[in-house]
C-alpha positions in Angstrom: 9.6 -36.2 20.4 11.9 -38.6 22.2 10.2 -41.5 20.4 10.8 -39.9 17.0 14.5 -39.4 17.8 14.9 -43.0 18.9 13.2 -44.3 15.8 15.4 -42.0 13.7 18.6 -43.2 15.4 17.6 -46.9 15.0 16.9 -46.4 11.3 20.3 -44.6 10.9 22.1 -47.5 12.7 20.4 -50.1 10.5 21.5 -48.1 7.4 25.1 -47.7 8.5 25.6 -51.3 9.8 26.0 -53.0 6.4 28.7 -50.5 5.4 30.6 -50.9 8.7 30.3 -54.7 8.4 31.6 -54.6 4.8 34.6 -52.5 5.9 35.4 -54.9 8.7 35.1 -57.9 6.4 37.4 -56.3 3.9 40.0 -55.4 6.6 39.9 -59.0 8.0 40.2 -60.3 4.4 43.3 -58.2 3.8 44.9 -59.3 7.1 44.2 -63.0 6.2 45.7 -62.5 2.8 48.8 -61.1 4.3 49.3 -63.9 6.7 48.6 -66.7 4.2 50.2 -65.1 1.2 52.4 -67.8 -0.4 54.5 -65.2 -2.1 55.8 -63.7 1.2 59.5 -64.5 1.7 60.3 -66.0 5.1 63.5 -67.3 6.5 63.4 -71.0 7.6 64.5 -71.1 11.3 65.9 -73.9 13.5 67.2 -76.2 10.9 69.1 -77.7 13.8 68.6 -77.0 17.5 72.3 -76.6 18.4 75.5 -75.4 16.8 76.7 -79.0 16.7 75.2 -82.2 15.4 77.4 -84.8 17.0 81.0 -84.5 15.8 80.0 -81.9 13.2 79.3 -78.3 13.3 75.7 -77.4 12.1 74.6 -74.4 10.0 73.3 -72.8 13.1 75.0 -69.8 14.9 74.2 -68.5 18.4 72.9 -65.1 17.2 74.1 -61.6 17.7 75.2 -60.9 21.3 74.8 -64.5 22.4 77.5 -66.6 24.0 77.2 -70.3 23.7 79.1 -72.3 26.3 79.7 -76.0 25.4 80.8 -78.8 27.6 81.8 -81.8 25.5 82.7 -85.1 27.2 83.6 -88.4 25.7 84.4 -91.6 27.6 86.5 -94.6 26.6 85.2 -97.4 24.3 82.4 -99.5 25.5 84.2 -102.7 24.6 87.2 -101.9 26.9 85.7 -104.2 29.5 84.5 -104.2 33.1 87.9 -103.4 34.4 87.7 -99.9 32.8 83.9 -99.8 33.7 83.2 -100.1 30.0 85.0 -96.9 29.2 83.7 -94.7 32.1 87.1 -94.8 33.8 88.6 -93.0 30.8 87.5 -89.7 29.3 88.5 -86.6 27.3 86.9 -83.2 27.8 86.5 -80.1 25.6 85.3 -76.7 26.8 84.2 -74.3 24.1 82.8 -70.8 23.7 81.0 -69.5 20.6 80.1 -65.8 20.4 77.8 -64.2 17.9 79.3 -61.0 16.6 76.2 -60.7 14.4 73.3 -63.0 13.5 75.5 -64.3 10.7 79.1 -64.2 12.1 80.4 -66.2 15.0 83.8 -66.7 16.5 84.8 -69.6 18.7 87.5 -70.8 21.1 88.0 -74.1 22.7 90.4 -76.3 24.7 90.5 -80.1 24.5 92.3 -82.4 26.9 93.3 -84.6 24.0 96.9 -83.7 23.1 96.2 -80.5 25.2 94.8 -78.8 22.1 93.5 -75.3 21.7 91.3 -74.4 18.8 89.8 -71.2 17.3 87.1 -70.9 14.6 85.1 -68.5 12.5 81.6 -69.3 11.2 79.6 -67.3 8.7 76.0 -67.8 7.6 76.4 -67.0 3.9 72.9 -68.1 2.7 69.7 -68.8 4.5 66.9 -71.2 3.4 63.7 -69.2 2.6 60.2 -69.9 1.5 57.8 -67.8 -0.6 58.9 -65.6 -3.5 62.3 -66.4 -4.9 62.7 -69.1 -2.4 66.2 -70.3 -1.4 66.2 -74.1 -1.1 69.2 -74.5 1.2 71.2 -72.8 3.9 75.0 -72.4 3.5 77.3 -71.7 6.4 81.1 -71.4 5.9 83.4 -72.6 8.7 87.1 -72.4 9.2 89.1 -73.4 12.2 92.7 -73.9 13.4 94.0 -76.1 16.2 97.4 -76.3 17.9 98.6 -79.0 20.2 100.7 -78.0 23.3 101.6 -81.6 24.2 105.3 -82.0 25.1 107.0 -84.3 22.6 110.6 -84.4 24.1 109.9 -86.4 27.2 111.7 -89.5 25.9 115.5 -89.5 25.8 116.7 -88.4 22.4 113.3 -87.2 21.3 113.0 -83.8 19.7 110.3 -81.3 20.4 108.3 -80.0 17.5 108.2 -76.4 16.3 105.1 -74.2 16.7 104.3 -74.3 13.0 104.4 -78.2 12.9 101.8 -78.3 15.7 99.1 -76.5 13.8 96.2 -78.0 11.8 93.6 -76.2 9.7 90.0 -77.2 8.7 87.8 -75.6 6.1 84.1 -76.6 5.5 81.0 -75.6 3.6 77.9 -76.6 5.6 75.0 -77.0 3.2 71.6 -77.9 4.9 68.0 -78.1 4.1 65.0 -78.4 6.4 62.6 -80.6 4.5 59.9 -80.4 7.1 59.4 -79.4 10.7 60.8 -82.8 11.7 63.6 -83.6 9.2 66.8 -81.7 8.4 69.7 -82.9 6.3 73.2 -81.4 5.9 76.2 -82.0 3.6 79.8 -81.0 4.6 82.6 -80.9 2.0 85.7 -80.7 4.1 89.4 -80.0 3.7 91.9 -80.7 6.6 95.5 -79.4 6.2 98.1 -80.6 8.6 101.5 -78.9 8.7 103.0 -82.1 10.1 102.3 -85.8 9.7 103.9 -88.6 11.6 104.8 -90.8 8.7 105.5 -90.3 4.9 102.5 -92.5 4.1 100.1 -89.9 5.6 98.8 -86.9 3.7 99.1 -83.2 4.7 95.9 -82.4 2.9 92.9 -84.7 3.6 89.6 -84.4 1.8 86.3 -85.7 3.1 82.6 -85.4 2.6 80.4 -85.3 5.6 76.7 -85.8 6.0 74.4 -85.2 9.0 70.7 -85.3 9.8 68.2 -84.5 12.5 64.8 -86.3 12.8 62.5 -84.9 15.4 60.4 -87.5 17.2 58.7 -85.4 20.0 58.4 -81.7 20.8 61.7 -81.8 22.8 63.5 -84.9 21.4 65.3 -85.6 18.2 67.5 -88.3 16.7 70.7 -87.2 15.1 73.5 -88.7 13.0 76.6 -87.7 11.2 79.2 -89.4 9.0 82.4 -88.5 7.3 83.7 -90.3 4.2 87.4 -90.0 3.6 88.3 -89.7 -0.1 90.7 -92.4 -1.2 94.3 -91.9 -0.2 97.0 -93.0 2.2 95.2 -91.5 5.2 91.9 -93.1 4.2 93.7 -96.5 4.1 95.1 -96.1 7.6 92.1 -94.6 9.4 88.4 -95.0 9.6 85.4 -92.9 8.6 83.8 -91.2 11.6 80.2 -92.2 12.4 78.1 -90.9 15.2 74.5 -91.6 16.4 72.8 -89.6 19.0 69.7 -88.0 20.6 69.1 -84.3 21.4 67.1 -83.4 24.5 65.8 -79.8 24.9 65.6 -79.0 28.6 64.5 -75.4 29.0 67.6 -73.1 28.7 70.0 -75.6 27.2 70.4 -78.5 24.8 71.6 -81.9 26.2 73.1 -84.2 23.5 73.8 -87.9 24.1 75.7 -89.9 21.5 78.0 -92.8 20.6 80.7 -92.5 18.0 83.9 -94.3 16.8 85.9 -91.1 17.2 87.5 -90.0 20.4 88.3 -86.5 19.2 85.8 -83.7 19.2 87.3 -81.2 16.7 87.9 -81.5 13.0 91.6 -82.1 13.5 90.9 -85.4 15.2 87.6 -86.9 14.0 88.0 -86.3 10.2 91.6 -87.6 9.5 92.4 -89.5 12.7 89.5 -91.8 13.6 90.7 -95.3 14.5 87.6 -97.0 16.0 85.6 -99.7 14.2 82.0 -98.7 14.9 80.4 -102.1 14.2 83.2 -103.9 16.2 82.3 -102.1 19.4 84.9 -99.4 19.4 82.2 -96.9 20.5 82.9 -93.9 22.6 79.9 -92.8 24.6 79.7 -89.0 25.2 77.5 -86.0 25.7 77.4 -82.3 24.9 75.8 -79.7 27.1 75.1 -76.3 25.4 74.0 -73.3 27.3 73.4 -69.9 25.8 73.9 -66.5 27.6 72.6 -63.2 26.2 75.4 -60.7 26.6 74.0 -58.0 24.4 70.4 -56.7 24.5 68.4 -57.4 21.3 66.3 -54.3 21.8 
């Protein structure tokens, strides 16, 4: 009797096995189709690894509930000679904070030793690059900032101090970027700088520029970066230089370490867009670095 039951059970198993195998195969096929479906819309992440390229802002934001702390340091020019230890005896410093109110909206605050300047900013990710159905080819982030110098201008006899309004400068940018591959990202930056005060009649209150930036990944944790600002023709463009920077990004665990050289001493739009004086290919190069560290202040759960 037991032998009959065993034979019956074996036969039943053999009959049911093809059906079970077919169901499993169909299920795996559906899952594979879902993961490889070219029509699935996905957001392209990490166009850049930090919120800054070199001088420029990038399209990236810290994310909701994340506070990014930036230490930006820039030494004197390399061609200043051995007496100044090739620029290392001279330095300017900026400390900055950027907080993500949402994944798209960020506010920032910073203080630079250059002209004792305070700056505030708002950054909004309007469009994100996507793949799949109805793909969006680029990311667009809108950026606006204001800066005020607190430097005392009345130290010399007979000199007049400046009003609060005359100390303020505004910057407006559209950051347009595309990640062409896992290794290459490119960004364009139409820019307007408005200065309430200019030192001479030959300078412009409104300065227009077009910036460009890129990131080329060379290893898992290393990338080459560059950014450049072209000043549109005008009196300011005749008196100052286009800002150019070359650098390398190093990912070291919890923070991004950025090394660079640039012909601009300033680290905010107020300085590097309309007031760059260094000649890059004549050795007027400022060596600097940026350390960016993120802190999660709000749980993502």
